[in-house]
C-alpha positions in Angstrom: 184.3 127.7 72.9 186.8 124.9 72.8 190.6 125.7 72.9 191.0 125.2 69.1 188.5 128.0 68.5 185.6 125.8 67.5 182.3 127.2 68.7 179.6 124.8 69.7 175.8 125.3 70.0 174.3 124.2 73.2 172.0 121.1 72.9 168.5 122.0 74.0 166.4 119.0 75.2 162.6 119.4 74.8 161.5 117.1 77.6 157.8 117.2 76.6 158.5 116.2 73.0 160.8 113.4 74.2 158.2 112.0 76.5 155.6 112.1 73.7 157.9 110.1 71.4 158.5 107.5 74.1 154.8 107.1 74.8 154.0 106.9 71.1 156.6 104.1 70.6 155.4 102.2 73.6 151.8 102.4 72.4 152.7 101.3 68.9 154.4 98.1 70.3 151.5 97.6 72.7 148.8 97.6 70.0 151.0 95.4 67.8 151.2 92.9 70.7 147.4 93.1 71.3 146.7 92.3 67.6 149.1 89.3 67.7 147.4 88.0 70.8 144.0 88.4 69.3 145.0 86.5 66.2 146.5 83.7 68.2 143.4 83.5 70.4 141.2 83.5 67.3 143.1 80.5 65.9 142.9 78.7 69.3 139.1 79.3 69.5 138.7 77.4 66.2 140.2 74.3 67.9 137.6 71.9 69.3 138.4 69.2 71.8 135.9 66.5 70.6 136.5 64.3 73.6 136.7 65.5 77.2 138.6 62.4 78.5 135.8 61.8 81.1 132.6 60.8 79.4 130.8 60.6 76.0 129.1 64.0 76.1 128.8 65.4 72.6 128.7 61.9 71.0 125.9 59.7 69.7 126.0 55.9 69.7 124.5 54.9 66.3 123.8 51.2 66.0 124.1 50.0 69.6 127.8 49.1 69.6 129.8 48.9 72.9 131.5 52.3 73.4 132.7 53.6 76.7 135.4 55.6 78.5 138.3 54.0 80.2 141.7 55.5 81.4 141.0 58.8 79.5 140.3 57.0 76.2 137.2 56.2 74.1 137.0 52.5 73.9 135.1 50.4 71.4 134.7 46.7 72.2 133.7 44.1 69.6 130.6 42.0 70.2 129.2 39.0 68.2 126.3 39.4 65.8 126.3 43.2 65.7 126.9 45.0 62.3 129.1 48.0 61.8 128.3 50.6 64.5 129.4 54.2 65.0 130.0 56.7 67.7 129.4 60.0 65.9 129.6 63.7 66.9 126.4 65.6 67.7 127.4 68.3 65.3 128.3 68.2 61.6 131.5 69.7 60.2 132.7 70.8 56.8 136.3 71.9 56.4 138.8 71.0 59.1 142.0 69.3 60.3 141.3 66.4 62.6 144.1 64.8 64.7 143.9 61.8 67.1 145.8 58.9 68.5 144.5 55.3 68.1 145.5 51.8 69.3 143.8 48.6 68.5 144.1 44.8 68.6 145.5 43.4 65.3 142.5 41.2 64.5 140.1 44.2 64.2 139.4 46.6 61.4 138.3 50.1 62.1 138.2 53.7 60.7 137.3 57.2 61.4 134.4 58.7 59.5 134.4 62.2 58.2 131.6 64.2 56.5 129.4 61.2 57.1 125.6 61.1 57.1 122.6 58.7 57.3 120.7 57.6 54.2 117.2 59.1 54.2 116.1 56.6 51.5 117.2 53.4 49.8 120.3 54.0 47.7 122.3 52.1 45.2 126.1 52.4 44.5 128.8 50.7 42.6 131.3 49.5 45.2 134.9 48.4 45.1 135.9 46.4 48.2 139.6 46.2 47.4 139.5 42.9 45.4 140.7 42.3 41.9 139.8 39.6 39.3 142.4 37.3 37.7 143.2 39.9 35.1 144.0 42.5 37.6 140.8 44.5 37.2 138.8 45.9 40.1 135.9 43.7 41.2 133.0 46.2 41.2 129.7 45.2 42.7 126.3 47.0 42.7 125.1 47.4 46.3 121.8 48.4 47.8 121.9 50.4 51.0 118.7 50.7 53.1 117.4 54.0 54.6 118.9 54.6 58.0 122.4 53.2 56.9 125.3 55.3 58.2 127.6 56.2 55.3 130.4 58.5 54.2 134.1 59.0 53.9 136.3 56.9 56.1 140.0 57.0 56.9 140.9 53.4 57.2 142.5 51.8 60.2 143.9 48.5 59.1 146.4 46.7 61.3 146.4 43.5 59.1 149.2 42.5 56.7 147.4 44.3 53.9 148.4 47.6 55.6 145.9 49.9 54.1 145.7 52.2 57.1 145.1 55.8 56.1 143.4 54.9 52.8 140.2 56.8 51.9 137.2 54.5 51.9 133.5 55.3 51.5 131.6 53.4 54.1 128.1 52.3 52.9 128.9 53.7 49.5 131.5 53.3 46.7 134.1 51.5 48.8 137.8 52.3 48.4 138.5 55.6 46.7 142.2 55.3 47.3 144.7 52.7 48.5 148.4 53.0 49.6 149.5 50.7 46.7 152.9 49.1 47.1 154.7 52.1 48.6 156.6 50.4 51.5 157.2 53.6 53.5 153.5 54.4 53.4 152.4 50.8 54.2 154.7 50.6 57.2 153.7 54.0 58.7 151.1 52.4 60.9 152.6 50.5 63.9 150.4 47.5 65.0 149.7 47.3 68.8 151.2 50.7 69.3 149.7 54.2 69.6 149.5 55.8 66.2 149.0 59.5 65.4 146.6 60.3 62.6 146.1 63.7 60.9 143.2 64.3 58.4 142.9 67.4 56.3 139.5 68.1 54.6 138.8 71.2 52.6 136.5 71.6 49.6 137.0 68.5 47.5 140.4 67.7 49.0 141.1 64.9 51.5 144.5 64.1 52.8 145.7 61.8 55.5 148.9 61.2 57.5 150.0 58.5 59.9 152.9 59.3 62.3 153.8 62.2 60.0 153.9 60.1 56.8 151.5 61.2 54.1 149.2 58.3 53.0 146.3 59.7 50.9 145.9 62.8 48.7 142.4 62.5 47.1 139.9 64.8 45.5 136.2 63.9 45.6 133.3 66.2 45.8 130.3 64.0 46.6 129.9 65.1 50.2 130.5 68.6 51.6 129.7 68.1 55.3 128.7 65.6 57.9 129.4 63.9 61.1 132.8 62.7 62.4 132.5 59.2 63.8 134.5 56.3 65.2 133.7 52.9 63.7 133.3 49.6 65.4 133.4 47.0 62.7 131.1 44.1 62.8 132.7 40.7 63.5 129.8 38.3 62.8 130.2 35.2 64.9 134.0 35.2 65.1 135.1 34.0 68.6 138.6 35.1 67.8 137.6 38.8 67.4 135.1 39.0 70.3 135.8 41.4 73.1 138.8 43.0 71.3 139.3 46.7 71.8 140.0 49.9 69.9 141.1 53.0 71.9 141.1 56.6 70.8 142.4 59.7 72.6 143.5 63.3 71.9 140.7 64.0 69.4 141.3 67.6 68.3 139.5 69.4 65.5 140.6 72.6 63.9 138.0 74.3 61.8 139.3 75.8 58.6 
């Protein structure tokens, strides 16, 4: 009893119950942490390093172009009298986010293929190659593609003054499905003669592209649902100016959606 006459009740500590509560709390936080780590690991497992920086394991040279590894990069080197050639993945992919860095000589044109395939039979398409007539209408041409032709969506890499890098093109098919137009921020996103970071989002019928964090394309097209990823080495004909010029790719990371 305190001096003022207030009577207090002794506090009884149940040590066994206290220990149980502590253990229960610790276990709850432990299992929460385990679940978080499993989720993070599951996300990381979906990321695929397409290029191991040492050799071309996992890739197929289609068309006989000059592709090799140098200084941790995939290099494509232009040669005379060879048509468009491709270095494509052994596996096909459907929905994904693809990121990579690329650098090339300004006289070359290139691109990265997504959901691309090989024609099993002769095919005809109406193609727009990016040209207009004197009235401003698209110049459409009917094209014949032979069996064995590599074709599919391509994210354009265009270091020329036209500046259509990041546009969505259909190689061996309908041609340009999208162009950057006259948006200067979009057209200046690509930096010639520098390393440029590309990001490509493909899910369902939706295709989006970014260059150096600037969105370039936002297109919906449902013709192709899956296919190879490929690096394009554009043909140069007999151009002595373009011969032995190089394109370099590195940090090719695919996240499956």
